N, C-alpha and C positions, 0 to 999 in steps of 0.2 A: 489359352489359359494364361500364358506369362504376362501378356499385354493387359488382360483384365486384371490380374492381380497386381500388377504394376500401378494401374490407375487407383485401384482401391487403397494400396500403401501410399500412394502420394497424397490423397485425400485425407487418409487417417493423419498422416505426418502434419500437413497443413492445417488440420482442426486442432492438433496439439499446439502447434506454434500459435494458432489464434487464442487458444486458452491461455497460455502463458503471457502473451501480450496484453491481454485484457486486465491482468491483475498486476501490471508494472506499478511501482510506488508513484512515478510521476503522474500516472493516471488517476490514482486513488487519493493521495494525500491532499492536493490542493482542494477537492470537494470536501474532505473531512475537515481542513482548517476552516471553511465557511460554516461548519456546524458547531464550532467550540469558540468560547471567549478565552483569550490568553491575557487578560487585563491583570495588571499589576500595580499595586500601590506605588505612589513616588518614593523612590529610593529602594525599590525591591528588585531582586534579581530574577533572571530567567535562565534555568539550566535546562539544556536539551539532551536526552540520552536515547540513542538510536540502538536497539539492541537485536540481535538474531541474524539468520542468514540474509535478510533483506535489508540489514542495516545501512551499509553503504548507500544504496539506493534511495532509502528514505531520508538519510541525512542529506543527500545531494538535492533531493526534490524539496525538502525544507529550505535549503539555503537559496533555492530559486524562487519559491512561492512564499516565504515566511512573511506574517504580517508585521513583525517587529524582530529586532536584532537581539540574538541571544547573548548571554554573558559567557556562556561555556557550551561548547558542543563537544559530547563524547559519543564515539562509534565503538561497538563491541561485535565483532563478527568472528566467525570461524576461520581458522588459519587458512591462507590462500586465496580468500574472498576478494577480488578485484576492488580495489579502491578508485573512486572517480578523480581525475587530475584536480578538480575544482574543491577537493577535500583534503588536499595536501598541506595546506597552510591553515594555521589557526584552529585545528581540530585535533583533540585528543583521540588517537586510533589505537584502539587495544584488539588483542585476538586471543581465542581459546580453541580448545579442541572439542570437536563434536564427532559422534555422540557421546563419547566417554570424556569427562573433563580433565584437563592437566593443570600443572602449576600456573602457567600464563592465564588460564581461565580464573583459577582461585585468586590470583593477584589482582586481574581486572575486576572481579567481583568486589573485593575488599576496597579498591579505590572507588567504584561507584557508590559502595555502602557509606563511605566516609564523605563523598561528595553530597550524598543527600542528606547526611547527617549533620552537615554544615549549614544547612538552609535554615532560613528562620520564618516567622509568621507572615511576613511580607513578600516571600520570595514564591516561585512557583517551579515545579518540575515538570516538564513534558516529557514523557516518555512515548517514544516510536517503537512499537514492539512487534517483533515478527517472531514466527516459529523457530525452534532451534536455541532459543536463549537459555532454556533450562540447564543445558549442558555448559553454557558459557557463564552462567552466574554461579559458578562452582565454589561457594564459600560454605562449607559445611558448618552445621551447628556446633556450638562447644562440645568437647568430649568425643568429636568424631573427625577422623582424618580424611583427607582426599582419597587416599588409597582405598579406606574402607567404604567410603561412598561409591568410588568406582566399582568394586567388587559387587556391591549390592545392585547397582544399576546394570551391570553386565549380566548378573544372574536373572535379573528380571527381563531383560531384553532376550536372552537366549531361551528363556521359558515360554516366551510369546505373549508376555504380559501386554494387556491393551494400554493405550495412552493414558486412559482414565486410571487405570490400577497403577500404572508406572508414576504418575504424577501423585497419586494419592499418597504414596511413599516419600517421592522426592519432596513434597511440599513440606514434610515433617522434618527433612534432614538439612534442608537448604535454608541459610539465614535469610535470603531475599525471596523466597518462595511464599506462597499463600499471604501475599500481603506484606511481606517483610520489607520491600522497598518503601512502600508508603509508610509503613511503621518509623523506618529510619528517618524519611523526610519530614514528619510531623514536627511542628505544625504548619508547614508549608502547605500551600496548594498543589495537588497532583492531578494533571490531566494525562491520559493514557489514549492514543490512538492505535488500534490493534488490527495487523494483518493475520488472520487466522488460518493456522494450518492443521486444525482438529475438526473432523466431522461434527456438525451441529453447533459449532462455535461456542461451547462452554467457556467463559473467559477465565475461570479458574484453572483450566487444563492448558491453557495456550501459554506456553513457556513457564508453566507451574505458577502461573498468577501473581507475579511480583506486585502488583499493586490492587489485587482484589481479595477479600478475605476468602479462606478456604471452606468449604461446606463439610470438610471431612477433618478428622484429628487422628491422634496416635492409635486409636483403637481400630480404626478402619485400615490404617497402614499395617499393622500387625495382622490383621484378618487377610490382607492381600498377600503378605509374605508366606502366612500359613497356606493359603489355599494353593500356593504353588510349591508347598513343602521346601521352603527355602530358609525356614529359621535356624536350621541345623547347618546350612551350607555357607549363610553369610558370616561376617565377623560378629562375635558375641556383643561388641560395643553397639550395634545397630539395635537389637531388640532391648538392651540397656537404655539406650538413649530414648528410645520410644516409649518404654516403661515409666521413664522418669517424665515425659511429657504428658502422659495421660491426664495428671492431675491438673496440668497447666493449660488453661484456656484463655485465649488472647482475644480481647473485646475491641473488634474494629470498628463497631457501629458509630461510636463517636465521631470517628475520622470520615465518614462517608460525605458528609457535608463539605469537606474540603477536597474531595476528588471526584473526578468524572471519567468514566471508560466508554469509548465508542468504538464500533466494529466499523472499520474502514474498507475491509476487503475480506472475502472468503471462497472457499472452494467453489461454493454455487456459481459465483461469478464467471470462474474459469470454464466450468461444465456448460454453462449457457452460451458462452463464447464459441466453444467447440461446437456445440448443437448448432448455432446460428450460421457457422461456416458450412456445415454439412448440408444444413436446410438451403443455403444458397446455389449448392451444387447439385441439389435434386434428389437427395438421400432420404427426405422425410424422417428425419431422426426423432426417435423417442429419448427424454430425459428421465432417467429413474430417478425418483424424488428421494429414495433413501439411501445412505452411504454404503458403498461396497466395502464391507468388512470381513474378518475372518481369515481363516487360513489360506495364505496364497495360492498354494497348488490347488487347493480344493475349488477355489474361486475361479482359477484358470480353466479348470474342467468344465465348471459351470457355464463359464463365457463361451466355451467352445460348443456345448449344447445350444446355447442361445443362438450362436453362428449358424449352426446348422438346422436350426428351426426356422430360419427366415425363408420366406416363399420366395422361389425363383423368379417371381412375376417381374421384378424390377428392382432398383437400388433400395437399399433399407440401412439404418443404423441405429444403434442403442448407445447413449452415453452416460457413464457413471462418475461419480467422484467418490473419495474416500481414501482409506489407507488398509491394506490388509495386514496380516500378521506372518511371521515365520518362526516356527518351533526349530531351533538350530541343531541338527543332528550330526553334521559334518563339519569339516574346517575349509569348505570350499570359499570362492569368491562370489558375493551376489547380494541381492537384496529382495524386498518384497516384490517389486515390479518384474525384475527378471526371472524370478522364481515362478510368478504368476503366468508369464508369457511362455517359460519352458515348459509347465504342465499343459497350457494350451496347446502347444505346438505337436506334443505327443498324442493328444486327442484329435488333432486336425488332420493327421496323416490320412490322405486319401479322400478328402472333403472336397466339396465342390468350392470354387474361389470365394474366400472370405478372408477378413482380417482380424486379429485382436491386438490391441494397442494397451500398454499400460505403462505410465511414466510419471515421475515426480515432476513437480512444476518449479521444484528449486534446482533441477538439474542433478539431483545426486539420488542414487539407490543403494542403501547400505554401504557395504565396504567396497563397491565398485566405483570404475570411474565413469560409468553410464547413469543415465536419467531412468533407464527402463528398457523396454523392447517393443518389437512389433513383429508378429508372427502371422504366418500364413499355412497352406497345407505342405510347404515345401522345406521349411528350415531343418527339420531332423535327417533329410537327405544330406544336406550340406554338413551338418555336424557328423554325421558318420563317414562321410568323405574325408573328412579332417581326421579320421582315426579315433573318434569318441563316441561313447556310449551315451546319448542323450538321457536315457532313464537312469543310468548310473549316475550322471552328473546331477541330476535331481535330488537323488537320494542323499547326496552329500552337500547339498545348497551350493553347488558350483554352478549356478545357473548363468552368472555373467560370462564365465568362460565358454559355456555352450553358446550363447548368443553372440560372443565376439567371434568365435569360429565360423558361424553361419552368417555373419554379417548382418544380424538382425537387432545389433544393441543400438539404442539411441544415445547419442553423445552429444550433449550440448554445453558442458561445462556449467558453471554457475550462472543462473538466470537472473539473478537480483531480485527475485521474489520468492516466496514460498507459502503456497496454499493447499498443500497435501498433492495427492495423485489425481490422475485423469486417466480412465480407462475407456475404451470403446471399442465397438464391435461394428464392422461394416460388412455387409453381406450382399444378397441380391432381392431385398424386399424393401417396399416402401414404408411399410407399417409392421411391427411385431405382432405375432399371433398371441392368443390368450395363452398358450402354453408357455411363452416366453415370460409374460408378465408374471406368471407362477413361479417360474424359475428365479426370477429376480427378486420375488417377494421372500425367499427364503433367506436373503442375505441379512436383513435387519434383524431376524427372529433370534440368531444364535449369538451374536456379540453386539454390544451396544457402542463401543468404541474400538479404535485401532491400535496398533503398537507401531513403534519406531523401531528400525534397525539401524 
């Protein structure tokens, strides 16, 4: 069994590497640049802003493949994100905290706002946007402080709010959210190239949609806070601000002719690349079309049942994309992917050889140092041998500690990209049975989008 499990783990990890490699900025941006026009009238300026977890890679790729030279290049990324050497000179590099904003992010967002506001009708703003930028664009609307914004964001995260629900609120509380960056740049032309980290790729939810109009308003934001019973727990200034904004509608329709947004990369690309690797190695993978969302521990148990349902006639795999959620109950260290894997490991005890992997393409899983994990029927034995109770650790959301003890954590460091998560199951079947398809079908019915940790 160890040899068979080792082989399954090897191919699962290589499939994940293939997924991350497929969505690197330098593979996506050149193609996207061929699909847009960046013409500027004589005397006009081009300002490029690379934002989010993939910002340095996007900026470096722009410098390599740019069709014209920019007048200013700004990069805004999370603290600790590696910066390519060729971006050290002539580039304004700013940092902020993720997932909860800090003063550096607030200052960076203010700088970007001013840079956009200084543009004129003959100028163009090119935004290279990737996930994670919502926390970096941390300029609260008037009458709201950064501390109050953080308290509200943290409350939603701990409650297990989906990314759609979270950004329904954040778009109303961020100056640059919900088309705010385009409003600041008006009447300059705005072009946005997007690397999506949200299942389904709704442009208004990716980084809170800084250059696209919001489909929701203050009423919907208040409804989200009410649905999670947070109106009495968050600062009173938040519902007050939202109440004042209820009567304020922003008409962005007249700006649409000066802006274009293009999706250049998505989670599906990563999923397809993982499946292609598995197919080349004889696993006959099925790609699940719907995103895997919902409570992470529950999804982990479902993936275990999927793994155990594979027919032992030969190799087989199922690949998912998406992001699960975690309702925080304890103060442990972990994230959605490690929580899913620890729940799966508990269910896999005593099972036939199979593997469950869940990891973030950005290399970050919640507040842990890992991207996620990979488990089989043996990790719980190793966790107990280290003097820990895996079930107890799951109850307090300490999944990263458990997977680190069993050496089942996937640690990549920042990958330079960000298109949400990849999950896969590899067992001993070439094609999943009908029962498995039905298990997978439960996923989309419960929650529409996903949440960040």
